[in-house]
C-alpha positions as CSV (number, residue, x, y, z in Angstrom):
1,M,15.2,18.0,-29.2
2,V,13.2,15.1,-30.7
3,R,15.5,12.2,-31.4
4,T,13.7,8.9,-31.8
5,H,10.2,7.7,-31.1
6,A,11.6,5.1,-28.7
7,N,13.4,7.9,-26.7
8,T,10.2,10.0,-26.6
9,S,8.2,7.0,-25.4
10,E,10.6,6.2,-22.6
11,W,10.7,9.9,-21.5
12,T,6.9,10.0,-21.6
13,D,6.6,6.8,-19.6
14,G,9.0,8.2,-17.0
15,F,7.1,11.5,-16.8
16,L,3.8,9.7,-16.4
17,T,5.2,7.4,-13.8
18,H,6.5,10.4,-11.9
19,I,3.1,12.1,-11.9
20,I,1.3,8.9,-10.8
21,R,3.7,8.5,-7.9
22,K,3.0,12.1,-6.9
23,I,-0.7,11.5,-7.0
24,I,-0.4,8.3,-4.9
25,D,1.7,10.3,-2.3
26,N,-1.0,13.0,-2.2
27,V,-3.7,10.4,-1.7
28,R,-1.8,9.0,1.3
């Protein structure tokens, strides 16, 4: 499942961004 550190970093960034957006929506 783990390919490269770059891919993992991109996936993590996308996941964190998704959570942050959810939190912002909840705050509103």
